C-alpha positions in Angstrom: 27.5 103.6 83.9 27.9 106.6 86.3 26.0 105.0 89.1 28.1 102.0 88.8 31.3 103.6 88.9 30.2 105.7 91.7 29.0 102.6 93.7 32.2 101.0 93.0 34.1 104.0 94.4 32.2 104.0 97.4 32.8 100.5 98.0 36.5 100.8 97.4 36.4 103.9 100.0 34.5 101.3 102.4 36.9 98.7 102.0 40.0 101.0 102.4 38.2 102.3 105.7 37.7 99.1 107.3 41.3 98.3 106.4 42.4 101.6 108.2 40.9 100.7 111.3 43.8 100.8 113.8 42.2 98.3 116.3 39.0 96.4 117.7 37.4 96.2 121.0 36.3 92.7 122.3 34.1 92.3 125.2 35.9 89.8 127.3 33.5 89.3 130.2 30.5 91.2 131.0 27.4 90.5 133.3 24.8 92.8 134.8 25.3 93.2 138.3 28.7 92.1 138.4 32.2 93.8 139.1 34.9 92.3 136.8 38.3 94.1 137.2 42.2 94.3 138.0 44.0 91.9 135.4 46.9 93.4 136.5 46.6 91.9 140.1 47.1 88.7 138.4 48.7 88.4 135.1 48.5 87.3 131.6 50.3 84.6 129.9 50.1 83.4 126.1 51.2 80.3 124.0 50.8 81.3 120.4 47.0 82.5 120.0 46.3 80.9 123.3 46.0 83.4 125.9 44.9 83.4 129.7 44.2 86.4 131.9 43.3 86.3 135.6 41.0 88.9 137.2 38.6 89.6 140.1 34.9 88.9 139.8 32.7 90.6 142.4 29.2 92.2 142.7 28.7 95.8 141.7 27.7 98.5 143.7 27.2 102.3 143.3 29.1 104.0 146.1 32.4 105.8 146.3 35.8 104.9 145.0 35.9 101.4 143.3 32.2 100.0 142.7 32.7 96.7 144.1 30.2 95.5 146.8 32.5 94.7 150.0 29.5 93.0 151.4 29.3 90.3 148.8 32.1 87.7 148.0 34.8 88.6 145.3 36.7 85.5 143.8 39.6 85.0 141.4 38.8 84.0 137.9 40.6 83.0 134.7 39.4 83.8 131.1 41.0 81.8 128.6 41.0 82.7 124.6 42.2 79.8 121.8 42.0 82.4 118.9 44.1 85.2 119.7 41.7 87.1 121.8 38.4 87.0 119.5 36.6 85.0 122.0 37.0 84.1 125.4 35.7 81.5 128.0 35.8 81.7 132.0 37.6 79.1 134.0 37.4 78.6 138.0 40.8 78.1 139.5 42.0 74.7 140.5 43.4 76.3 143.9 39.9 77.1 144.9 37.9 74.4 147.1 34.2 73.2 146.1 33.3 76.4 148.4 35.3 78.7 146.2 37.7 79.2 149.2 41.5 79.4 148.6 43.6 77.2 151.0 46.2 78.4 153.3 50.1 78.9 151.5 52.6 76.5 152.2 56.1 76.3 151.8 57.2 75.7 148.2 59.2 72.1 147.5 61.2 74.0 144.8 62.6 72.3 141.7 60.4 73.6 139.3 61.4 73.9 135.8 60.7 77.4 134.6 61.7 76.3 130.9 58.8 74.1 130.8 56.9 74.9 127.7 53.6 75.3 129.3 55.1 76.9 132.4 53.3 80.0 134.0 53.8 81.7 137.6 51.1 83.9 139.1 52.5 86.1 142.2 49.5 87.7 144.2 50.6 89.8 147.2 52.2 87.4 149.7 51.9 84.3 147.8 52.5 82.6 144.4 51.2 79.7 142.2 53.1 77.6 139.7 51.3 75.9 136.6 53.1 73.5 134.2 49.6 73.0 132.0 49.1 76.4 130.5 47.2 77.9 133.5 44.6 74.7 133.4 45.9 73.7 136.9 47.9 75.3 139.8 50.2 74.0 142.4 50.3 76.3 145.4 49.6 78.8 146.8 53.1 79.1 148.1 54.4 81.5 150.6 56.6 84.1 149.6 59.2 85.0 152.2 58.6 88.6 154.0 62.3 89.8 153.1 61.8 91.3 156.7 59.2 93.8 155.5 55.6 94.3 157.1 54.0 93.4 154.1 54.6 91.9 150.5 52.5 93.6 147.8 53.5 91.7 145.0 51.8 91.2 141.5 53.2 88.9 138.5 56.0 90.1 137.2 59.1 88.2 136.2 61.8 86.8 134.0 63.1 83.5 133.6 67.1 83.2 133.4 67.7 79.6 133.2 65.6 76.1 134.2 65.7 76.9 138.1 66.5 80.5 138.1 63.9 83.3 138.0 64.0 87.1 138.9 60.8 88.3 140.2 59.9 92.2 140.5 57.8 93.0 143.7 56.7 95.5 145.9 56.6 95.6 149.8 54.9 98.1 152.4 57.1 101.0 153.2 58.5 101.3 156.7 55.2 102.8 157.9 53.3 99.9 156.8 51.5 101.5 153.8 51.9 101.1 150.2 54.5 100.7 148.8 58.4 100.4 147.6 59.4 98.1 144.7 62.1 95.5 144.9 63.5 92.5 143.0 64.4 89.1 144.2 65.6 85.9 142.5 65.3 82.2 143.4 68.0 79.7 142.0 66.2 76.4 143.0 63.2 76.3 141.2 61.2 78.6 143.8 62.2 76.7 147.2 63.9 79.8 148.4 64.3 83.6 147.5 67.0 86.0 147.8 66.4 89.6 148.0 68.6 91.6 145.6 67.7 95.3 145.7 65.5 98.1 146.2 64.2 99.6 142.9 64.4 103.3 143.8 64.5 105.3 146.9 61.6 104.7 149.5 58.6 106.8 148.7 57.7 109.9 150.8 54.9 110.0 153.1 51.5 109.5 151.4 53.4 108.4 148.3 54.1 105.1 146.7 56.0 103.1 144.1 54.3 99.9 143.2 53.6 97.2 140.4 56.7 97.1 138.5 56.4 95.7 134.9 59.8 95.0 133.6 61.7 93.5 130.4 65.3 92.6 129.6 67.2 95.2 127.7 70.5 93.2 127.5 72.0 89.9 129.0 72.6 91.9 132.2 70.0 94.7 131.6 66.6 95.7 132.7 64.2 98.3 132.4 61.1 98.7 134.8 58.3 100.8 134.8 56.9 101.7 138.3 53.2 103.1 139.3 53.9 106.2 141.4 51.9 108.5 143.7 53.2 111.6 145.7 51.4 114.1 147.6 52.8 117.7 147.4 51.2 120.6 149.4 48.2 118.3 150.0 47.7 117.4 146.3 47.7 113.9 144.8 49.8 113.3 141.7 50.0 110.2 139.8 52.4 108.9 137.2 54.7 105.9 135.7 58.3 106.2 135.9 61.4 104.0 134.8 64.3 102.7 136.3 67.2 101.1 134.7 69.8 98.2 136.0 72.9 96.9 134.0 73.8 94.6 136.7 70.9 91.8 136.6 69.2 94.0 139.1 71.8 94.6 141.7 71.4 98.4 141.5 69.1 100.5 139.9 69.2 103.9 138.2 66.5 106.6 138.1 65.3 106.9 134.0 62.0 109.0 134.2 60.9 108.3 130.8 58.4 108.3 129.6 56.5 110.8 131.9 53.1 109.7 131.7 50.6 111.1 134.0 47.6 109.3 133.8 45.8 109.9 137.1 46.6 106.6 138.7 46.9 103.2 136.7 49.7 100.8 136.2 51.6 100.2 132.8 52.5 96.8 131.2 55.6 96.8 129.2 56.4 94.4 126.7 59.0 93.6 124.0 57.5 93.5 120.4 58.6 90.9 118.0 60.5 94.0 116.1 62.6 94.5 119.2 60.5 97.6 119.9 58.9 98.4 123.6 55.4 98.6 124.0 53.7 100.3 127.3 50.0 100.0 127.6 48.4 101.8 130.5 44.6 103.2 131.8 43.9 106.9 131.6 41.8 107.9 134.6 41.3 111.4 133.5 38.8 112.7 131.2 38.6 111.4 128.3 38.8 107.9 130.1 40.2 105.2 128.3 43.1 102.8 127.4 46.4 104.4 126.0 49.8 103.1 124.9 53.4 104.4 124.0 56.1 102.8 121.7 60.0 103.0 122.1 62.6 102.0 119.6 65.6 102.9 121.7 64.7 100.7 125.1 63.0 103.4 126.7 65.3 106.4 125.9 62.6 108.1 123.9 59.0 107.3 123.3 56.1 107.9 120.7 53.3 110.1 121.3 50.4 108.9 122.9 48.4 106.2 121.1 44.8 106.5 121.9 43.5 103.0 122.1 40.1 103.9 123.8 38.5 107.3 124.6 35.1 106.2 125.3 35.2 105.2 129.2 32.3 106.3 131.5 34.6 107.2 134.5 37.8 106.6 135.9 37.4 102.9 137.2 38.9 101.4 134.5 42.5 100.0 133.2 44.9 97.8 134.8 46.0 96.2 131.4 48.0 93.1 130.7 49.1 92.8 126.8 50.7 90.0 124.8 51.5 89.8 121.1 50.1 87.3 118.8 52.0 85.3 116.3 50.7 87.4 113.6 52.3 90.5 115.3 48.8 92.1 116.7 48.7 93.0 119.8 46.2 92.0 122.5 45.7 94.6 125.7 43.3 93.1 128.3 41.7 95.6 130.7 38.5 96.4 132.6 36.3 98.8 131.6 33.0 100.8 131.9 30.8 102.7 129.4 29.0 104.8 131.9 29.8 105.8 135.4 26.7 104.0 137.0 26.9 100.8 135.1 28.8 97.5 135.7 32.8 97.0 135.1 33.8 94.4 132.9 36.7 93.0 130.9 37.6 93.8 127.5 40.2 93.6 125.2 41.7 95.7 122.1 43.5 94.1 119.4 45.7 96.1 117.1 49.0 96.2 115.1 51.5 97.8 116.5 53.4 98.4 113.0 50.8 100.8 112.3 52.2 103.2 114.9 
């Protein structure tokens, strides 16, 4: 009787521990000898439990910096899940030709319906692409205007205002031609023409940058945007994420500076959860290397303590997350990762319930 009771007790403890696990990690794409990375350079889109993420696929090479072989081709790829991030399949973008080459960008004809139920837009540097079938096929690439700047350094970050009206949050080169200075622009004719709206914050000083905004609506006329920052002070580099707010649909911006996330250089991704709280996910490129998050219940005025999603990375070359929430309330954060410094970089996902935090 005692043995049976003890076994039952251990079974219940094991079940409770299983239920208490705050998250699970899933391998999205991993192949020996390959470098898979940088989802934040492409974007993430979801329709219920159908999730699509873009990434760069190259070849792994042990060297200084990012361990992607510059002598071998690297190509864009998409990965799709139909079951809320549990399993994934790899797709070749429809805008590549039979040789895997991307065509020259052309002027956009405009007239796109941004409220189409299967709409997605991807913004990459100086061009953009539009899909009306959940990223299965893409129209484009289309030319982004240079807005009078030397170079556009955009990634996917936008809000749909109405059928033909969309605001995008991008970055350009600074006056010295180097990275970077964020701004917002707007199209009112389905992406045929674009209007520069405003800079998000002042131009960073020499050696510094402000890039890769991630933005959510806070009201009918309000925005909160999280900006990836770097500065050089007395010859030493520092990296962090800071925030700006707008109360007039992006016409002007105010420095908010919360949270003070010092993560050694990684973009954050900001989403609004179904319970109206905000979730910020980001890579942490200092030891212990991994993926972290913060939650705000007051539109960024205050934030939770850091949530450690992973701290088992092998080195700094990881992160760039993009995150969505599933219909059941769980969150799927997709990023690139490594197990050891000299092993391949691969795509992974962490699935967790934000209600636990």
